[in-house]
All heavy atoms as a GROMACS GRO file, in nm:
protein
  319
    1ALA      N    1   0.083  -0.119   0.000
    1ALA     CA    2   0.000   0.000   0.000
    1ALA      C    3   0.087   0.125   0.000
    1ALA      O    4   0.058   0.220   0.069
    1ALA     CB    5  -0.094  -0.002   0.118
    2ARG      N    6   0.194   0.124  -0.076
    2ARG     CA    7   0.276   0.245  -0.082
    2ARG      C    8   0.209   0.357  -0.159
    2ARG      O    9   0.234   0.474  -0.136
    2ARG     CB   10   0.410   0.213  -0.148
    2ARG     CG   11   0.497   0.129  -0.058
    2ARG     CD   12   0.632   0.110  -0.117
    2ARG     NE   13   0.713   0.029  -0.030
    2ARG     CZ   14   0.829  -0.020  -0.061
    2ARG    NH1   15   0.878   0.001  -0.181
    2ARG    NH2   16   0.898  -0.090   0.023
    3PHE      N   17   0.123   0.319  -0.253
    3PHE     CA   18   0.049   0.418  -0.330
    3PHE      C   19  -0.092   0.425  -0.274
    3PHE      O   20  -0.190   0.396  -0.341
    3PHE     CB   21   0.049   0.380  -0.479
    3PHE     CG   22   0.187   0.371  -0.536
    3PHE    CD1   23   0.247   0.249  -0.560
    3PHE    CD2   24   0.258   0.486  -0.564
    3PHE    CE1   25   0.374   0.242  -0.612
    3PHE    CE2   26   0.386   0.479  -0.615
    3PHE     CZ   27   0.444   0.357  -0.639
    4ARG      N   28  -0.100   0.466  -0.148
    4ARG     CA   29  -0.226   0.466  -0.076
    4ARG      C   30  -0.330   0.556  -0.142
    4ARG      O   31  -0.447   0.526  -0.140
    4ARG     CB   32  -0.201   0.513   0.067
    4ARG     CG   33  -0.320   0.499   0.159
    4ARG     CD   34  -0.282   0.539   0.297
    4ARG     NE   35  -0.160   0.470   0.336
    4ARG     CZ   36  -0.149   0.392   0.442
    4ARG    NH1   37  -0.250   0.378   0.521
    4ARG    NH2   38  -0.037   0.334   0.471
    5ARG      N   39  -0.287   0.662  -0.202
    5ARG     CA   40  -0.382   0.753  -0.265
    5ARG      C   41  -0.454   0.687  -0.381
    5ARG      O   42  -0.567   0.721  -0.412
    5ARG     CB   43  -0.308   0.878  -0.313
    5ARG     CG   44  -0.399   0.989  -0.356
    5ARG     CD   45  -0.318   1.114  -0.384
    5ARG     NE   46  -0.406   1.222  -0.415
    5ARG     CZ   47  -0.434   1.321  -0.332
    5ARG    NH1   48  -0.376   1.326  -0.215
    5ARG    NH2   49  -0.517   1.415  -0.368
    6LEU      N   50  -0.387   0.590  -0.444
    6LEU     CA   51  -0.451   0.518  -0.553
    6LEU      C   52  -0.538   0.403  -0.501
    6LEU      O   53  -0.637   0.367  -0.564
    6LEU     CB   54  -0.347   0.464  -0.650
    6LEU     CG   55  -0.270   0.570  -0.728
    6LEU    CD1   56  -0.160   0.505  -0.809
    6LEU    CD2   57  -0.364   0.646  -0.819
    7THR      N   58  -0.499   0.346  -0.388
    7THR     CA   59  -0.575   0.234  -0.331
    7THR      C   60  -0.714   0.281  -0.290
    7THR      O   61  -0.815   0.217  -0.321
    7THR     CB   62  -0.503   0.177  -0.209
    7THR    OG1   63  -0.370   0.144  -0.248
    7THR    CG2   64  -0.570   0.054  -0.157
    8ILE      N   65  -0.720   0.394  -0.220
    8ILE     CA   66  -0.847   0.456  -0.184
    8ILE      C   67  -0.862   0.574  -0.277
    8ILE      O   68  -0.796   0.676  -0.261
    8ILE     CB   69  -0.846   0.504  -0.037
    8ILE    CG1   70  -0.809   0.390   0.055
    8ILE    CG2   71  -0.979   0.563   0.000
    8ILE    CD1   72  -0.778   0.436   0.196
    9ARG      N   73  -0.945   0.562  -0.374
    9ARG     CA   74  -0.951   0.661  -0.481
    9ARG      C   75  -1.006   0.794  -0.430
    9ARG      O   76  -1.127   0.816  -0.425
    9ARG     CB   77  -1.035   0.609  -0.596
    9ARG     CG   78  -1.028   0.698  -0.715
    9ARG     CD   79  -1.100   0.640  -0.832
    9ARG     NE   80  -1.103   0.738  -0.938
    9ARG     CZ   81  -1.179   0.729  -1.041
    9ARG    NH1   82  -1.256   0.627  -1.056
    9ARG    NH2   83  -1.177   0.822  -1.133
   10TYR      N   84  -0.916   0.884  -0.393
   10TYR     CA   85  -0.955   1.015  -0.344
   10TYR      C   86  -0.992   1.108  -0.458
   10TYR      O   87  -1.073   1.198  -0.441
   10TYR     CB   88  -0.841   1.080  -0.264
   10TYR     CG   89  -0.814   1.015  -0.131
   10TYR    CD1   90  -0.695   0.951  -0.106
   10TYR    CD2   91  -0.908   1.020  -0.029
   10TYR    CE1   92  -0.669   0.892   0.016
   10TYR    CE2   93  -0.884   0.962   0.094
   10TYR     CZ   94  -0.764   0.898   0.115
   10TYR     OH   95  -0.739   0.839   0.236
   11GLU      N   96  -0.930   1.088  -0.572
   11GLU     CA   97  -0.952   1.178  -0.684
   11GLU      C   98  -1.086   1.149  -0.749
   11GLU      O   99  -1.115   1.036  -0.786
   11GLU     CB  100  -0.840   1.161  -0.788
   11GLU     CG  101  -0.702   1.179  -0.733
   11GLU     CD  102  -0.676   1.316  -0.674
   11GLU    OE1  103  -0.743   1.412  -0.712
   11GLU    OE2  104  -0.589   1.325  -0.587
   12ARG      N  105  -1.167   1.250  -0.763
   12ARG     CA  106  -1.297   1.231  -0.829
   12ARG      C  107  -1.284   1.245  -0.980
   12ARG      O  108  -1.360   1.186  -1.053
   12ARG     CB  109  -1.398   1.333  -0.776
   12ARG     CG  110  -1.430   1.313  -0.631
   12ARG     CD  111  -1.546   1.400  -0.588
   12ARG     NE  112  -1.569   1.387  -0.446
   12ARG     CZ  113  -1.649   1.296  -0.392
   12ARG    NH1  114  -1.711   1.211  -0.470
   12ARG    NH2  115  -1.667   1.292  -0.263
   13ARG      N  116  -1.187   1.323  -1.022
   13ARG     CA  117  -1.169   1.344  -1.166
   13ARG      C  118  -1.087   1.229  -1.224
   13ARG      O  119  -0.985   1.188  -1.170
   13ARG     CB  120  -1.096   1.475  -1.192
   13ARG     CG  121  -1.182   1.594  -1.159
   13ARG     CD  122  -1.112   1.727  -1.176
   13ARG     NE  123  -1.026   1.734  -1.291
   13ARG     CZ  124  -0.938   1.830  -1.312
   13ARG    NH1  125  -0.927   1.927  -1.224
   13ARG    NH2  126  -0.860   1.831  -1.417
   14ALA      N  127  -1.137   1.176  -1.335
   14ALA     CA  128  -1.072   1.059  -1.396
   14ALA      C  129  -0.933   1.094  -1.451
   14ALA      O  130  -0.843   1.010  -1.446
   14ALA     CB  131  -1.161   1.007  -1.510
   15ASP      N  132  -0.914   1.216  -1.501
   15ASP     CA  133  -0.783   1.252  -1.557
   15ASP      C  134  -0.676   1.259  -1.450
   15ASP      O  135  -0.562   1.216  -1.471
   15ASP     CB  136  -0.791   1.382  -1.636
   15ASP     CG  137  -0.838   1.501  -1.554
   15ASP    OD1  138  -0.902   1.479  -1.449
   15ASP    OD2  139  -0.813   1.614  -1.596
   16LEU      N  140  -0.710   1.305  -1.330
   16LEU     CA  141  -0.612   1.308  -1.220
   16LEU      C  142  -0.581   1.168  -1.172
   16LEU      O  143  -0.465   1.137  -1.142
   16LEU     CB  144  -0.665   1.392  -1.103
   16LEU     CG  145  -0.674   1.541  -1.126
   16LEU    CD1  146  -0.732   1.610  -1.004
   16LEU    CD2  147  -0.537   1.598  -1.158
   17HIS      N  148  -0.683   1.083  -1.167
   17HIS     CA  149  -0.659   0.945  -1.126
   17HIS      C  150  -0.570   0.874  -1.228
   17HIS      O  151  -0.478   0.801  -1.188
   17HIS     CB  152  -0.793   0.871  -1.113
   17HIS     CG  153  -0.778   0.732  -1.062
   17HIS    ND1  154  -0.743   0.705  -0.933
   17HIS    CD2  155  -0.791   0.612  -1.122
   17HIS    CE1  156  -0.736   0.575  -0.915
   17HIS    NE2  157  -0.765   0.516  -1.029
   18LEU      N  158  -0.593   0.898  -1.356
   18LEU     CA  159  -0.509   0.838  -1.459
   18LEU      C  160  -0.366   0.889  -1.449
   18LEU      O  161  -0.270   0.813  -1.465
   18LEU     CB  162  -0.567   0.868  -1.598
   18LEU     CG  163  -0.487   0.814  -1.716
   18LEU    CD1  164  -0.484   0.662  -1.711
   18LEU    CD2  165  -0.549   0.862  -1.846
   19ALA      N  166  -0.349   1.018  -1.421
   19ALA     CA  167  -0.215   1.074  -1.408
   19ALA      C  168  -0.139   1.013  -1.289
   19ALA      O  169  -0.021   0.978  -1.300
   19ALA     CB  170  -0.223   1.226  -1.391
   20LEU      N  171  -0.208   0.995  -1.177
   20LEU     CA  172  -0.144   0.935  -1.060
   20LEU      C  173  -0.111   0.787  -1.084
   20LEU      O  174  -0.008   0.738  -1.040
   20LEU     CB  175  -0.233   0.949  -0.937
   20LEU     CG  176  -0.241   1.090  -0.880
   20LEU    CD1  177  -0.347   1.095  -0.770
   20LEU    CD2  178  -0.108   1.136  -0.828
   21THR      N  179  -0.200   0.718  -1.156
   21THR     CA  180  -0.175   0.578  -1.189
   21THR      C  181  -0.054   0.566  -1.280
   21THR      O  182   0.033   0.479  -1.261
   21THR     CB  183  -0.298   0.516  -1.256
   21THR    OG1  184  -0.411   0.532  -1.170
   21THR    CG2  185  -0.278   0.369  -1.285
   22THR      N  186  -0.043   0.654  -1.378
   22THR     CA  187   0.070   0.654  -1.470
   22THR      C  188   0.200   0.685  -1.396
   22THR      O  189   0.304   0.621  -1.419
   22THR     CB  190   0.048   0.757  -1.582
   22THR    OG1  191  -0.077   0.729  -1.646
   22THR    CG2  192   0.159   0.752  -1.684
   23LEU      N  193   0.195   0.779  -1.304
   23LEU     CA  194   0.312   0.813  -1.225
   23LEU      C  195   0.356   0.696  -1.138
   23LEU      O  196   0.475   0.666  -1.128
   23LEU     CB  197   0.284   0.936  -1.139
   23LEU     CG  198   0.396   0.985  -1.050
   23LEU    CD1  199   0.514   1.028  -1.135
   23LEU    CD2  200   0.349   1.099  -0.962
   24ALA      N  201   0.260   0.628  -1.077
   24ALA     CA  202   0.293   0.511  -0.994
   24ALA      C  203   0.357   0.402  -1.079
   24ALA      O  204   0.454   0.339  -1.036
   24ALA     CB  205   0.166   0.459  -0.926
   25CYS      N  206   0.306   0.380  -1.198
   25CYS     CA  207   0.365   0.279  -1.287
   25CYS      C  208   0.508   0.316  -1.326
   25CYS      O  209   0.595   0.230  -1.332
   25CYS     CB  210   0.280   0.262  -1.413
   25CYS     SG  211   0.123   0.183  -1.382
   26ALA      N  212   0.530   0.443  -1.352
   26ALA     CA  213   0.665   0.489  -1.387
   26ALA      C  214   0.762   0.469  -1.270
   26ALA      O  215   0.876   0.426  -1.290
   26ALA     CB  216   0.661   0.636  -1.428
   27VAL      N  217   0.718   0.497  -1.149
   27VAL     CA  218   0.803   0.478  -1.031
   27VAL      C  219   0.835   0.330  -1.012
   27VAL      O  220   0.950   0.293  -0.984
   27VAL     CB  221   0.734   0.537  -0.906
   27VAL    CG1  222   0.805   0.496  -0.778
   27VAL    CG2  223   0.727   0.688  -0.916
   28ILE      N  224   0.734   0.243  -1.029
   28ILE     CA  225   0.758   0.100  -1.015
   28ILE      C  226   0.856   0.052  -1.120
   28ILE      O  227   0.950  -0.024  -1.090
   28ILE     CB  228   0.624   0.024  -1.025
   28ILE    CG1  229   0.540   0.053  -0.902
   28ILE    CG2  230   0.647  -0.126  -1.041
   28ILE    CD1  231   0.397   0.005  -0.912
   29CYS      N  232   0.841   0.095  -1.244
   29CYS     CA  233   0.933   0.055  -1.352
   29CYS      C  234   1.075   0.105  -1.324
   29CYS      O  235   1.172   0.032  -1.346
   29CYS     CB  236   0.884   0.108  -1.487
   29CYS     SG  237   0.738   0.023  -1.546
   30LEU      N  238   1.087   0.228  -1.276
   30LEU     CA  239   1.218   0.283  -1.245
   30LEU      C  240   1.288   0.203  -1.136
   30LEU      O  241   1.407   0.175  -1.144
   30LEU     CB  242   1.206   0.430  -1.204
   30LEU     CG  243   1.334   0.502  -1.174
   30LEU    CD1  244   1.422   0.509  -1.299
   30LEU    CD2  245   1.305   0.641  -1.122
   31ARG      N  246   1.212   0.163  -1.034
   31ARG     CA  247   1.270   0.081  -0.927
   31ARG      C  248   1.318  -0.054  -0.980
   31ARG      O  249   1.422  -0.103  -0.938
   31ARG     CB  250   1.168   0.058  -0.818
   31ARG     CG  251   1.142   0.182  -0.735
   31ARG     CD  252   1.038   0.153  -0.629
   31ARG     NE  253   1.002   0.274  -0.556
   31ARG     CZ  254   0.894   0.286  -0.483
   31ARG    NH1  255   0.810   0.186  -0.472
   31ARG    NH2  256   0.869   0.398  -0.420
   32GLN      N  257   1.241  -0.113  -1.069
   32GLN     CA  258   1.281  -0.242  -1.128
   32GLN      C  259   1.407  -0.228  -1.212
   32GLN      O  260   1.495  -0.312  -1.208
   32GLN     CB  261   1.166  -0.300  -1.212
   32GLN     CG  262   1.048  -0.345  -1.130
   32GLN     CD  263   1.082  -0.458  -1.037
   32GLN    OE1  264   1.151  -0.550  -1.071
   32GLN    NE2  265   1.030  -0.451  -0.915
   33ILE      N  266   1.417  -0.121  -1.290
   33ILE     CA  267   1.533  -0.097  -1.374
   33ILE      C  268   1.656  -0.078  -1.286
   33ILE      O  269   1.763  -0.132  -1.315
   33ILE     CB  270   1.510   0.024  -1.465
   33ILE    CG1  271   1.407  -0.012  -1.572
   33ILE    CG2  272   1.641   0.070  -1.530
   33ILE    CD1  273   1.360   0.107  -1.653
   34ARG      N  274   1.643  -0.001  -1.180
   34ARG     CA  275   1.757   0.022  -1.090
   34ARG      C  276   1.801  -0.106  -1.022
   34ARG      O  277   1.918  -0.126  -0.994
   34ARG     CB  278   1.721   0.125  -0.984
   34ARG     CG  279   1.720   0.265  -1.037
   34ARG     CD  280   1.698   0.362  -0.924
   34ARG     NE  281   1.702   0.500  -0.975
   34ARG     CZ  282   1.672   0.604  -0.903
   34ARG    NH1  283   1.634   0.589  -0.777
   34ARG    NH2  284   1.675   0.723  -0.954
   35ARG      N  285   1.707  -0.196  -0.995
   35ARG     CA  286   1.742  -0.320  -0.928
   35ARG      C  287   1.820  -0.413  -1.021
   35ARG      O  288   1.917  -0.476  -0.980
   35ARG     CB  289   1.617  -0.393  -0.883
   35ARG     CG  290   1.652  -0.521  -0.806
   35ARG     CD  291   1.538  -0.616  -0.789
   35ARG     NE  292   1.430  -0.560  -0.706
   35ARG     CZ  293   1.317  -0.625  -0.685
   35ARG    NH1  294   1.295  -0.741  -0.740
   35ARG    NH2  295   1.225  -0.572  -0.609
   36PHE      N  296   1.784  -0.420  -1.148
   36PHE     CA  297   1.846  -0.515  -1.239
   36PHE      C  298   1.962  -0.458  -1.322
   36PHE      O  299   2.038  -0.533  -1.377
   36PHE     CB  300   1.741  -0.573  -1.334
   36PHE     CG  301   1.643  -0.661  -1.263
   36PHE    CD1  302   1.509  -0.626  -1.255
   36PHE    CD2  303   1.684  -0.777  -1.200
   36PHE    CE1  304   1.418  -0.707  -1.189
   36PHE    CE2  305   1.593  -0.857  -1.132
   36PHE     CZ  306   1.461  -0.822  -1.127
   37CYS      N  307   1.972  -0.329  -1.330
   37CYS     CA  308   2.083  -0.268  -1.406
   37CYS      C  309   2.174  -0.195  -1.306
   37CYS      O  310   2.136  -0.092  -1.252
   37CYS     CB  311   2.029  -0.169  -1.508
   37CYS     SG  312   1.928  -0.246  -1.633
   38PRO      N  313   2.296  -0.244  -1.289
   38PRO     CA  314   2.385  -0.182  -1.191
   38PRO      C  315   2.437  -0.046  -1.235
   38PRO      O  316   2.438  -0.005  -1.340
   38PRO     CB  317   2.500  -0.281  -1.178
   38PRO     CG  318   2.490  -0.370  -1.293
   38PRO     CD  319   2.351  -0.360  -1.347
   0.00000   0.00000   0.00000
């Protein structure tokens, strides 16, 4: 539950929710890249 704001959808506007979801995906991908690429 690190992305708690997305778990409990506080944003009523769909575009803000989509932006936060996209940002969370980018952060997750960046963490994976840093883990596997020294």
